[in-house]
C-alpha positions as CSV (number, residue, x, y, z in Angstrom):
1,M,-121.2,65.6,125.9
2,E,-121.4,68.4,128.6
3,E,-119.1,69.0,131.3
4,R,-122.1,68.6,133.8
5,E,-122.1,65.0,133.2
6,F,-118.6,64.6,134.6
7,F,-119.8,66.0,138.0
8,T,-122.4,65.6,140.7
9,E,-123.6,68.9,141.8
10,T,-124.7,70.0,145.4
11,T,-125.0,73.3,147.4
12,E,-123.4,73.8,150.7
13,L,-123.3,76.5,153.4
14,R,-119.9,77.3,154.8
15,T,-119.0,79.8,157.5
16,H,-116.6,82.6,156.7
17,T,-115.3,85.4,158.8
18,L,-115.8,88.6,156.9
19,T,-115.7,92.2,157.9
20,C,-118.4,94.8,156.9
21,P,-116.8,97.7,154.9
22,K,-119.2,100.1,156.0
23,C,-119.3,99.8,159.8
24,G,-116.0,97.8,160.2
25,Q,-117.3,95.0,162.3
26,S,-116.3,91.5,161.6
27,G,-118.5,88.4,161.9
28,E,-119.5,85.0,161.0
29,Y,-121.2,84.7,157.8
30,K,-122.8,81.8,155.9
31,V,-122.0,81.7,152.3
32,T,-123.6,79.4,149.7
33,W,-121.2,77.4,147.6
34,V,-122.1,75.2,144.4
35,V,-119.9,72.1,145.0
36,R,-119.1,70.1,141.8
37,R,-117.5,66.8,142.6
38,K,-116.0,64.7,139.9
39,R,-118.0,61.2,139.3
40,A,-116.1,58.0,139.8
41,Q,-116.6,56.7,136.5
42,L,-117.3,58.3,133.0
43,P,-120.7,58.0,131.5
44,R,-121.1,55.3,128.9
45,N,-121.8,57.2,125.9
46,A,-118.4,58.9,125.9
47,D,-115.9,59.1,123.0
48,E,-112.0,59.7,123.1
49,R,-112.2,63.4,123.4
50,D,-114.6,63.1,126.3
51,R,-112.3,60.7,128.1
52,A,-109.3,63.1,127.8
53,R,-111.5,65.9,129.2
54,F,-112.5,63.6,132.1
55,A,-109.0,62.8,133.0
56,K,-108.2,66.6,133.3
57,A,-111.5,67.3,135.3
58,Q,-111.1,68.2,138.8
59,S,-113.6,68.8,141.7
60,Y,-114.4,72.5,142.5
61,M,-116.7,74.9,144.2
62,V,-118.3,78.2,142.8
63,R,-119.5,80.9,145.2
64,R,-123.1,81.6,144.7
65,D,-123.6,84.5,147.0
66,D,-122.4,87.9,145.7
67,K,-123.7,90.0,148.5
68,L,-124.5,89.7,152.3
69,A,-126.3,91.8,154.8
70,C,-124.2,93.1,157.7
71,A,-124.7,91.0,161.0
72,N,-124.5,94.2,163.0
73,V,-128.1,95.3,164.2
74,R,-127.3,98.8,163.8
75,C,-125.8,98.7,160.2
76,R,-127.7,95.8,158.3
77,K,-126.4,97.2,155.0
78,P,-125.6,94.8,152.1
79,F,-122.0,94.7,151.0
80,E,-120.3,92.6,148.3
81,I,-118.2,89.7,149.0
82,N,-114.7,90.7,147.4
83,T,-112.3,88.9,150.1
84,L,-113.2,85.4,149.0
85,Q,-112.4,83.5,145.8
86,T,-115.3,83.1,143.5
87,L,-113.8,79.4,142.5
88,A,-111.9,77.2,144.5
89,F,-110.6,73.7,143.5
90,L,-111.3,70.7,146.0
91,T,-108.5,68.5,146.9
92,E,-109.6,65.0,147.8
């Protein structure tokens, strides 16, 4: 059984305050995240190994965007997002 079958997957936009490294101006940016929430129940065709993996599974988010364009009209240069984590676990 694949790990994908343990989770429901959605995409969400979340706003973060980031600073452009080229012009130094900070602004609110919308970053796309893939959110994988643990299902309430295990699928029916699971064996003992899958039950153990499901018990350890935890909801998490993965950042989809790696680069953003600066919000400053004079700059507009793309920059990499290196101040945000690429993976974040959810507490529910």
